[in-house]
Every structure is written in C-alpha cells, then in structure tokens.
All heavy atoms as an XYZ file, in Angstrom:
694
protein
N      57.106     -3.337    -31.886
C      56.532     -3.610    -33.196
C      57.258     -2.769    -34.249
O      57.586     -1.617    -34.034
C      55.038     -3.282    -33.168
C      54.339     -3.563    -34.460
S      52.562     -3.403    -34.184
C      52.014     -4.143    -35.657
N      57.485     -3.356    -35.414
C      58.214     -2.668    -36.486
C      57.366     -1.565    -37.094
O      56.151     -1.655    -37.165
C      58.615     -3.670    -37.557
N      58.028     -0.528    -37.527
C      57.378      0.570    -38.230
C      56.837      0.045    -39.564
O      57.542     -0.661    -40.276
C      58.410      1.665    -38.465
C      57.862      2.889    -39.166
O      56.918      2.751    -39.964
O      58.382      3.978    -38.919
N      55.577      0.368    -39.915
C      55.031     -0.127    -41.183
C      55.824      0.332    -42.399
O      55.752     -0.258    -43.460
C      53.612      0.440    -41.237
C      53.358      1.082    -39.934
C      54.639      1.163    -39.169
N      56.622      1.381    -42.246
C      57.438      1.854    -43.348
C      58.738      1.079    -43.514
O      59.443      1.258    -44.488
N      59.064      0.232    -42.536
C      60.302     -0.540    -42.609
C      60.239     -1.552    -43.743
O      59.197     -2.134    -44.022
C      60.558     -1.287    -41.304
C      60.943     -0.368    -40.163
O      61.230      0.812    -40.421
O      60.944     -0.841    -39.020
N      61.372     -1.765    -44.376
C      61.486     -2.790    -45.412
C      61.973     -4.092    -44.803
O      62.799     -4.079    -43.895
C      62.526     -2.384    -46.458
C      62.193     -1.319    -47.473
C      63.392     -1.076    -48.370
C      61.014     -1.706    -48.311
N      61.499     -5.193    -45.330
C      62.095     -6.475    -44.996
C      63.311     -6.658    -45.893
O      63.459     -5.962    -46.911
C      61.115     -7.633    -45.237
O      60.841     -7.716    -46.649
C      59.820     -7.449    -44.453
N      64.158     -7.594    -45.566
C      65.322     -7.866    -46.410
C      64.888     -8.350    -47.794
O      65.512     -7.988    -48.797
C      66.237     -8.889    -45.741
S      67.035     -8.246    -44.243
N      63.831     -9.115    -47.867
C      63.347     -9.584    -49.169
C      62.884     -8.404    -50.027
O      63.184     -8.337    -51.214
C      62.204    -10.584    -49.004
C      61.707    -11.109    -50.342
C      60.691    -12.213    -50.197
O      60.551    -12.817    -49.157
N      59.968    -12.477    -51.262
N      62.169     -7.451    -49.418
C      61.747     -6.263    -50.160
C      62.969     -5.459    -50.618
O      62.995     -4.930    -51.731
C      60.838     -5.386    -49.297
C      59.486     -6.003    -49.032
C      58.697     -5.233    -47.979
O      59.285     -4.794    -46.961
O      57.485     -5.060    -48.190
N      63.960     -5.383    -49.760
C      65.203     -4.680    -50.091
C      65.815     -5.275    -51.358
O      66.151     -4.550    -52.292
C      66.184     -4.792    -48.909
C      67.498     -4.132    -49.142
C      67.697     -2.809    -48.780
C      68.559     -4.827    -49.703
C      68.921     -2.187    -48.986
C      69.783     -4.218    -49.909
C      69.963     -2.892    -49.552
N      65.933     -6.599    -51.387
C      66.511     -7.291    -52.549
C      65.709     -6.987    -53.810
O      66.276     -6.761    -54.883
C      66.594     -8.806    -52.282
C      66.902     -9.583    -53.551
C      67.631     -9.103    -51.203
N      64.392     -6.957    -53.688
C      63.531     -6.696    -54.841
C      63.680     -5.259    -55.370
O      63.405     -4.997    -56.532
C      62.081     -6.983    -54.490
C      61.818     -8.463    -54.237
C      60.452     -8.761    -53.661
O      59.659     -7.811    -53.434
O      60.175     -9.935    -53.409
N      64.122     -4.338    -54.512
C      64.240     -2.933    -54.896
C      65.655     -2.508    -55.308
O      65.852     -1.375    -55.753
C      63.770     -2.037    -53.741
C      62.292     -2.127    -53.380
C      62.000     -1.321    -52.119
C      61.425     -1.671    -54.535
N      66.626     -3.415    -55.177
C      68.018     -3.047    -55.445
C      68.202     -2.480    -56.845
O      68.862     -1.460    -57.025
C      68.960     -4.244    -55.199
C      70.318     -4.029    -55.831
C      69.135     -4.462    -53.710
N      67.638     -3.111    -57.851
C      67.827     -2.631    -59.226
C      67.284     -1.216    -59.380
O      67.960     -0.347    -59.937
C      67.159     -3.583    -60.239
O      67.742     -4.877    -60.104
C      67.323     -3.093    -61.657
N      66.087     -0.972    -58.888
C      65.511      0.368    -58.971
C      66.360      1.394    -58.241
O      66.529      2.527    -58.701
N      66.909      0.997    -57.104
C      67.773      1.900    -56.338
C      69.019      2.258    -57.141
O      69.380      3.429    -57.273
C      68.161      1.247    -55.010
C      69.088      2.083    -54.171
C      68.596      3.148    -53.427
C      70.443      1.800    -54.105
C      69.445      3.927    -52.645
C      71.296      2.568    -53.336
C      70.791      3.625    -52.603
O      71.637      4.387    -51.830
N      69.662      1.243    -57.693
C      70.897      1.482    -58.442
C      70.641      2.257    -59.731
O      71.499      3.019    -60.183
C      71.600      0.157    -58.749
C      72.152     -0.573    -57.523
C      72.728     -1.915    -57.923
C      73.180      0.270    -56.794
N      69.477      2.081    -60.318
C      69.135      2.803    -61.545
C      68.584      4.200    -61.261
O      68.351      4.977    -62.179
C      68.117      2.003    -62.356
C      68.686      0.724    -62.929
C      67.654     -0.124    -63.641
O      66.423      0.139    -63.496
O      68.060     -1.069    -64.340
N      68.331      4.496    -59.980
C      67.798      5.801    -59.609
C      66.328      5.973    -59.950
O      65.857      7.098    -60.097
N      65.607      4.868    -60.059
C      64.201      4.948    -60.466
C      63.204      4.785    -59.323
O      61.999      4.812    -59.564
C      63.916      3.902    -61.558
O      64.092      2.597    -61.047
N      63.696      4.647    -58.098
C      62.770      4.526    -56.967
C      62.158      5.885    -56.643
O      62.858      6.907    -56.668
C      63.493      4.021    -55.718
C      63.981      2.583    -55.692
C      64.627      2.291    -54.340
C      62.864      1.605    -55.965
N      60.868      5.907    -56.319
C      60.274      7.152    -55.830
C      60.996      7.597    -54.550
O      61.584      6.778    -53.844
C      58.820      6.769    -55.529
C      58.573      5.511    -56.284
C      59.898      4.815    -56.394
N      60.951      8.863    -54.263
C      61.672      9.430    -53.117
C      61.339      8.690    -51.822
O      62.237      8.364    -51.041
C      61.370     10.939    -52.979
C      61.972     11.504    -51.705
C      61.881     11.686    -54.194
N      60.065      8.378    -51.592
C      59.679      7.704    -50.346
C      60.258      6.293    -50.267
O      60.701      5.856    -49.199
C      58.158      7.662    -50.204
O      57.585      6.924    -51.275
N      60.280      5.584    -51.391
C      60.854      4.230    -51.410
C      62.365      4.294    -51.213
O      62.944      3.456    -50.531
C      60.544      3.516    -52.730
C      59.127      3.018    -52.840
C      58.834      1.910    -51.841
O      59.437      0.832    -51.923
O      57.980      2.142    -50.965
N      62.995      5.278    -51.829
C      64.444      5.442    -51.677
C      64.788      5.698    -50.209
O      65.761      5.150    -49.688
C      64.932      6.583    -52.563
C      66.437      6.736    -52.554
C      66.892      7.796    -53.564
N      68.318      7.800    -53.674
C      69.043      6.995    -54.425
N      68.449      6.093    -55.165
N      70.354      7.067    -54.454
N      63.994      6.503    -49.541
C      64.231      6.790    -48.124
C      64.092      5.520    -47.280
O      64.911      5.275    -46.387
C      63.261      7.862    -47.639
N      63.080      4.718    -47.560
C      62.898      3.445    -46.836
C      64.074      2.510    -47.110
O      64.572      1.834    -46.210
C      61.591      2.772    -47.250
C      60.344      3.512    -46.795
C      59.069      2.870    -47.306
N      58.929      1.530    -46.758
C      58.483      0.479    -47.453
N      58.146      0.591    -48.713
N      58.378     -0.695    -46.882
N      64.499      2.464    -48.365
C      65.619      1.618    -48.767
C      66.883      2.024    -48.003
O      67.575      1.177    -47.430
C      65.825      1.764    -50.282
C      66.818      0.812    -50.868
C      66.408     -0.395    -51.403
C      68.166      1.131    -50.918
C      67.325     -1.283    -51.966
C      69.089      0.262    -51.476
C      68.663     -0.943    -51.998
N      67.172      3.312    -47.996
C      68.378      3.802    -47.328
C      68.300      3.635    -45.813
O      69.317      3.376    -45.155
C      68.656      5.240    -47.735
C      69.091      5.307    -49.199
C      69.219      6.713    -49.754
O      68.744      7.676    -49.112
O      69.806      6.835    -50.862
N      67.105      3.752    -45.247
C      66.939      3.508    -43.807
C      67.241      2.052    -43.492
O      67.842      1.733    -42.457
C      65.522      3.878    -43.362
N      66.835      1.154    -44.391
C      67.111     -0.271    -44.185
C      68.617     -0.529    -44.213
O      69.129     -1.303    -43.402
C      66.399     -1.121    -45.249
C      66.535     -2.589    -45.010
N      65.678     -3.289    -44.189
C      67.440     -3.485    -45.471
C      66.049     -4.557    -44.160
N      67.117     -4.705    -44.939
N      69.330      0.137    -45.128
C      70.792     -0.011    -45.191
C      71.408      0.347    -43.840
O      72.317     -0.332    -43.357
C      71.393      0.880    -46.302
C      70.969      0.382    -47.680
C      72.922      0.910    -46.199
C      71.321      1.334    -48.816
N      70.897      1.406    -43.225
C      71.440      1.875    -41.946
C      71.141      0.923    -40.792
O      71.888      0.882    -39.821
C      70.887      3.261    -41.603
C      71.382      4.338    -42.544
O      72.431      4.129    -43.198
O      70.713      5.387    -42.644
N      70.034      0.165    -40.895
C      69.586     -0.660    -39.775
C      69.880     -2.147    -39.916
O      69.700     -2.898    -38.964
C      68.072     -0.502    -39.575
C      67.708      0.894    -39.098
O      68.566      1.568    -38.504
O      66.562      1.312    -39.336
N      70.302     -2.597    -41.084
C      70.471     -4.030    -41.333
C      71.953     -4.395    -41.348
O      72.780     -3.651    -41.874
C      69.829     -4.406    -42.678
S      69.879     -6.177    -43.023
N      72.273     -5.548    -40.793
C      73.658     -6.008    -40.783
C      74.076     -6.643    -42.109
O      75.247     -6.588    -42.476
C      73.879     -7.030    -39.662
C      73.743     -6.407    -38.286
O      74.004     -5.189    -38.145
O      73.361     -7.135    -37.352
N      73.130     -7.255    -42.827
C      73.468     -8.044    -44.015
C      73.264     -7.328    -45.348
O      74.036     -7.521    -46.287
C      72.655     -9.344    -44.023
C      72.961    -10.204    -42.813
O      74.144    -10.302    -42.432
O      72.020    -10.789    -42.243
N      72.242     -6.526    -45.460
C      71.889     -5.929    -46.751
C      72.933     -4.959    -47.308
O      73.096     -4.912    -48.530
C      70.505     -5.298    -46.685
S      69.201     -6.571    -46.647
N      73.668     -4.210    -46.493
C      74.712     -3.371    -47.076
C      75.760     -4.193    -47.847
O      76.215     -3.786    -48.903
C      75.327     -2.655    -45.880
C      74.197     -2.585    -44.895
C      73.472     -3.906    -45.071
N      76.094     -5.360    -47.327
C      77.033     -6.236    -48.031
C      76.420     -6.727    -49.340
O      77.091     -6.749    -50.375
C      77.437     -7.424    -47.156
C      78.340     -8.462    -47.817
C      79.648     -7.827    -48.287
C      78.600     -9.612    -46.870
N      75.153     -7.093    -49.305
C      74.472     -7.525    -50.527
C      74.488     -6.408    -51.567
O      74.808     -6.643    -52.732
C      73.034     -7.949    -50.209
C      72.247     -8.321    -51.436
C      72.427     -9.547    -52.052
C      71.339     -7.431    -51.995
C      71.728     -9.889    -53.197
C      70.632     -7.756    -53.139
C      70.827     -8.991    -53.731
O      70.128     -9.316    -54.866
N      74.181     -5.195    -51.152
C      74.188     -4.055    -52.066
C      75.576     -3.861    -52.670
O      75.719     -3.663    -53.881
C      73.729     -2.785    -51.344
C      73.747     -1.505    -52.172
C      72.830     -1.615    -53.385
C      73.350     -0.322    -51.296
N      76.602     -3.959    -51.859
C      77.977     -3.822    -52.350
C      78.298     -4.913    -53.366
O      78.917     -4.640    -54.404
C      78.970     -3.871    -51.171
O      78.702     -2.772    -50.302
C      80.417     -3.809    -51.651
N      77.870     -6.132    -53.101
C      78.119     -7.231    -54.031
C      77.422     -6.986    -55.373
O      78.011     -7.225    -56.435
C      77.649     -8.551    -53.434
C      78.496     -9.014    -52.272
C      77.884    -10.192    -51.536
O      76.677    -10.421    -51.565
N      78.732    -10.948    -50.858
N      76.206     -6.485    -55.337
C      75.479     -6.202    -56.580
C      76.165     -5.060    -57.332
O      76.336     -5.118    -58.549
C      73.996     -5.880    -56.302
C      73.290     -7.105    -55.721
C      73.292     -5.387    -57.559
C      73.265     -8.321    -56.631
N      76.579     -4.028    -56.616
C      77.285     -2.910    -57.254
C      78.574     -3.392    -57.931
O      78.881     -2.996    -59.058
C      77.612     -1.820    -56.228
C      76.409     -1.057    -55.748
C      76.699     -0.146    -54.580
O      77.551     -0.489    -53.724
O      76.067      0.921    -54.509
N      79.309     -4.269    -57.260
C      80.546     -4.803    -57.830
C      80.249     -5.671    -59.058
O      80.988     -5.620    -60.048
C      81.316     -5.605    -56.786
C      81.898     -4.740    -55.694
C      82.497     -5.543    -54.560
O      82.262     -6.729    -54.411
N      83.288     -4.870    -53.731
N      79.187     -6.437    -58.999
C      78.800     -7.276    -60.135
C      78.439     -6.414    -61.333
O      78.864     -6.691    -62.463
C      77.616     -8.189    -59.752
O      78.008     -9.017    -58.648
C      77.174     -9.052    -60.915
N      77.678     -5.361    -61.093
C      77.289     -4.459    -62.180
C      78.530     -3.795    -62.785
O      78.658     -3.700    -64.015
C      76.275     -3.407    -61.696
C      76.073     -2.304    -62.719
C      74.949     -4.080    -61.355
N      79.448     -3.362    -61.938
C      80.675     -2.743    -62.449
C      81.491     -3.737    -63.287
O      82.032     -3.393    -64.329
C      81.534     -2.206    -61.307
C      81.190     -0.804    -60.890
C      82.253     -0.171    -60.007
N      82.522     -0.894    -58.772
C      81.774     -0.804    -57.670
N      80.709     -0.034    -57.639
N      82.093     -1.477    -56.601
N      81.549     -4.987    -62.831
C      82.363     -5.985    -63.518
C      81.709     -6.500    -64.795
O      82.383     -6.775    -65.776
C      82.642     -7.156    -62.582
N      80.389     -6.623    -64.780
C      79.703     -7.267    -65.902
C      78.691     -6.395    -66.614
O      78.125     -6.809    -67.623
C      78.986     -8.531    -65.403
C      79.871     -9.566    -64.707
C      79.019    -10.681    -64.127
C      80.914    -10.100    -65.659
N      78.465     -5.212    -66.103
C      77.423     -4.354    -66.649
C      77.626     -3.950    -68.092
O      76.687     -3.564    -68.776
N      78.833     -4.064    -68.586
C      79.114     -3.697    -69.967
C      78.769     -4.814    -70.955
O      78.774     -4.599    -72.155
C      80.594     -3.319    -70.118
C      81.515     -4.476    -69.885
N      81.856     -4.893    -68.620
C      82.115     -5.310    -70.752
C      82.657     -5.940    -68.728
N      82.836     -6.218    -70.002
N      78.502     -6.009    -70.446
C      78.176     -7.127    -71.337
C      76.829     -6.899    -72.019
O      75.870     -6.452    -71.401
C      78.110     -8.441    -70.561
C      79.414     -9.006    -70.055
C      79.161    -10.288    -69.273
C      80.375     -9.268    -71.192
N      76.780     -7.228    -73.275
C      75.532     -7.140    -74.028
C      74.944     -8.540    -74.113
O      75.668     -9.534    -74.100
C      75.800     -6.574    -75.410
C      76.383     -5.160    -75.354
C      76.570     -4.535    -76.709
N      75.414     -4.617    -77.578
C      74.396     -3.755    -77.587
N      74.400     -2.746    -76.762
N      73.392     -3.899    -78.429
N      73.639     -8.613    -74.184
C      72.965     -9.906    -74.244
C      73.513    -10.774    -75.379
O      73.675    -11.977    -75.227
C      71.460     -9.700    -74.420
C      70.670    -10.979    -74.372
C      69.186    -10.760    -74.438
O      68.708     -9.639    -74.182
O      68.478    -11.729    -74.762
N      73.838    -10.142    -76.498
C      74.331    -10.883    -77.657
C      75.688    -11.537    -77.378
O      76.085    -12.477    -78.074
C      74.474     -9.962    -78.877
C      73.190     -9.295    -79.306
C      72.858     -8.037    -78.493
O      73.761     -7.335    -78.007
O      71.653     -7.775    -78.327
N      76.426    -11.034    -76.388
C      77.747    -11.570    -76.069
C      77.672    -12.851    -75.238
O      78.675    -13.541    -75.083
C      78.574    -10.522    -75.328
N      76.511    -13.160    -74.717
C      76.347    -14.354    -73.885
C      75.994    -15.529    -74.788
O      75.065    -15.449    -75.593
C      75.250    -14.135    -72.823
C      75.603    -12.933    -71.950
C      75.059    -15.385    -71.977
C      74.493    -12.504    -71.027
N      76.736    -16.609    -74.644
C      76.474    -17.801    -75.448
C      75.042    -18.281    -75.190
O      74.558    -18.231    -74.047
C      77.468    -18.907    -75.098
N      74.335    -18.723    -76.226
C      72.941    -19.147    -76.065
C      72.736    -20.193    -74.968
O      71.773    -20.111    -74.211
C      72.573    -19.707    -77.440
C      73.476    -18.992    -78.382
C      74.761    -18.783    -77.625
N      73.642    -21.152    -74.848
C      73.507    -22.179    -73.801
C      73.660    -21.559    -72.407
O      72.938    -21.907    -71.487
C      74.541    -23.291    -74.007
C      74.340    -24.109    -75.267
S      73.049    -25.353    -75.124
C      73.723    -26.427    -73.904
N      74.610    -20.646    -72.267
C      74.811    -19.984    -70.978
C      73.599    -19.129    -70.627
O      73.146    -19.116    -69.475
C      76.074    -19.127    -71.011
N      73.068    -18.424    -71.601
C      71.880    -17.591    -71.379
C      70.708    -18.445    -70.930
O      70.019    -18.129    -69.956
C      71.526    -16.823    -72.649
C      70.347    -15.891    -72.492
C      70.076    -15.145    -73.814
N      69.036    -14.172    -73.665
C      67.726    -14.451    -73.671
N      67.315    -15.684    -73.822
N      66.836    -13.488    -73.526
N      70.480    -19.558    -71.614
C      69.372    -20.454    -71.262
C      69.556    -21.007    -69.849
O      68.595    -21.073    -69.074
C      69.273    -21.593    -72.279
N      70.772    -21.352    -69.509
C      71.055    -21.874    -68.173
C      70.807    -20.822    -67.099
O      70.193    -21.104    -66.057
C      72.504    -22.365    -68.111
O      72.819    -22.822    -66.827
N      71.268    -19.598    -67.332
C      71.051    -18.515    -66.370
C      69.569    -18.220    -66.188
O      69.090    -18.034    -65.064
C      71.788    -17.255    -66.819
C      73.301    -17.275    -66.677
C      73.909    -16.085    -67.395
C      73.697    -17.285    -65.212
N      68.831    -18.176    -67.283
C      67.397    -17.902    -67.194
C      66.669    -19.018    -66.448
O      65.761    -18.754    -65.652
C      66.800    -17.705    -68.589
C      67.209    -16.399    -69.281
C      66.718    -16.386    -70.722
C      66.693    -15.194    -68.516
N      67.076    -20.258    -66.669
C      66.461    -21.381    -65.956
C      66.740    -21.284    -64.458
O      65.843    -21.509    -63.634
C      66.967    -22.710    -66.516
N      67.972    -20.959    -64.110
C      68.319    -20.794    -62.694
C      67.497    -19.687    -62.053
O      67.005    -19.825    -60.934
C      69.816    -20.493    -62.528
C      70.712    -21.663    -62.798
C      70.556    -22.771    -61.776
O      70.303    -22.486    -60.593
O      70.690    -23.931    -62.175
N      67.347    -18.578    -62.753
C      66.572    -17.461    -62.232
C      65.113    -17.864    -62.038
O      64.508    -17.571    -61.006
C      66.681    -16.259    -63.162
C      65.936    -15.062    -62.658
C      66.405    -14.337    -61.584
C      64.749    -14.673    -63.255
C      65.719    -13.238    -61.107
C      64.050    -13.574    -62.783
C      64.541    -12.857    -61.707
N      64.535    -18.548    -63.021
C      63.137    -18.997    -62.890
C      62.980    -19.924    -61.695
O      62.027    -19.799    -60.926
C      62.672    -19.686    -64.175
C      62.251    -18.736    -65.265
C      61.567    -19.477    -66.409
N      62.463    -20.410    -67.069
C      63.272    -20.098    -68.076
N      63.310    -18.878    -68.546
N      64.051    -21.011    -68.617
N      63.918    -20.862    -61.512
C      63.852    -21.788    -60.384
C      63.976    -21.048    -59.063
O      63.280    -21.347    -58.098
C      64.949    -22.851    -60.489
C      64.730    -23.818    -61.634
O      63.602    -23.857    -62.201
O      65.691    -24.542    -61.987
N      64.858    -20.056    -59.023
C      65.041    -19.272    -57.811
C      63.769    -18.499    -57.476
O      63.328    -18.474    -56.325
C      66.227    -18.323    -57.996
C      66.374    -17.331    -56.876
C      66.917    -17.555    -55.658
C      65.955    -15.963    -56.888
N      66.867    -16.395    -54.904
C      66.281    -15.411    -55.638
C      65.344    -15.152    -57.854
C      66.012    -14.092    -55.318
C      65.084    -13.838    -57.526
C      65.423    -13.326    -56.270
N      63.160    -17.854    -58.493
C      61.931    -17.093    -58.267
C      60.808    -18.015    -57.800
O      60.051    -17.665    -56.897
C      61.501    -16.364    -59.549
C      62.363    -15.183    -59.912
C      62.215    -14.059    -58.927
C      61.000    -13.230    -59.242
N      60.860    -12.060    -58.407
N      60.690    -19.187    -58.413
C      59.653    -20.139    -58.034
C      59.840    -20.575    -56.574
O      58.906    -20.599    -55.795
C      59.682    -21.354    -58.970
C      58.534    -22.312    -58.765
C      58.541    -23.477    -59.761
N      58.625    -23.024    -61.142
C      59.655    -23.253    -61.953
N      60.711    -23.929    -61.538
N      59.659    -22.824    -63.186
N      61.066    -20.892    -56.200
C      61.365    -21.306    -54.827
C      61.086    -20.168    -53.849
O      60.544    -20.400    -52.761
C      62.815    -21.757    -54.716
N      61.413    -18.945    -54.226
C      61.166    -17.788    -53.355
C      59.664    -17.597    -53.132
O      59.217    -17.321    -52.022
C      61.776    -16.532    -53.957
N      58.877    -17.752    -54.209
C      57.414    -17.608    -54.066
C      56.845    -18.695    -53.161
O      55.971    -18.433    -52.357
C      56.741    -17.662    -55.442
C      56.756    -16.338    -56.129
C      55.879    -16.364    -57.375
N      56.719    -15.906    -58.470
C      57.080    -16.610    -59.510
N      56.637    -17.812    -59.686
N      57.866    -16.101    -60.419
N      57.343    -19.915    -53.321
C      56.828    -21.024    -52.523
C      57.197    -20.874    -51.051
O      56.425    -21.276    -50.182
C      57.335    -22.351    -53.074
C      56.713    -22.703    -54.411
C      57.325    -23.953    -55.030
O      58.342    -24.457    -54.575
N      56.690    -24.428    -56.085
N      58.331    -20.286    -50.768
C      58.751    -20.139    -49.372
C      57.937    -19.061    -48.647
O      57.931    -19.024    -47.426
C      60.243    -19.825    -49.294
O      60.505    -18.519    -49.745
N      57.262    -18.190    -49.389
C      56.466    -17.144    -48.752
C      55.015    -17.567    -48.567
O      54.229    -16.823    -48.004
C      56.505    -15.830    -49.552
O      55.997    -16.059    -50.859
C      57.918    -15.297    -49.634
N      54.659    -18.732    -49.064
C      53.263    -19.204    -48.932
C      53.034    -19.865    -47.601
O      53.826    -20.340    -46.930
C      52.924    -20.200    -50.052
C      52.818    -19.499    -51.377
C      52.443    -20.491    -52.446
C      52.351    -19.796    -53.789
N      51.987    -20.689    -54.839
C-alpha cells in the first residue's frame, strides 16, 4: 500500500508552479522531491516546464496577441474541464 504522504502524478503537476516559485511549504516540497526520486515520468515533465519558463518566462501578457491569448485560455479551460471529468 502506498504511503499516504506520497504524491500522485496529477498532484505533482498541480504543484509544479509552487515548487518552481519556491512557495511550497517545507512538507509539500519534501513530498514533491520524493516523487521526483520515485517517478519515471515526472522528472521529465519538470524539466520541460523549467525549459518553457526559461524560454518564455520573460514574455509579458501585453506582448501576446489578443486572439492568441483567447485561444490559449480556451485550451486551458477545456483541458481543466476534461481533467475534472476524468477524475469523476
């Protein structure tokens, strides 16, 4: 049986931003880092997010064309909706 402190991959994904921003509480950070050590896929995901932030993190919201912004937000909403439905 899994340790109740273990993170699922979905929880890991939800915590990536907080981890990269350094805003996770110490206990959550420890769980996050333990998951990195035990998971085959999430370290690659973390690396991809880090690379994306490095490549695009300097962009300001005002620099994104309104149509592109609307499209990205719609995609994100659809993704979140699908993720919620898959957990029901």
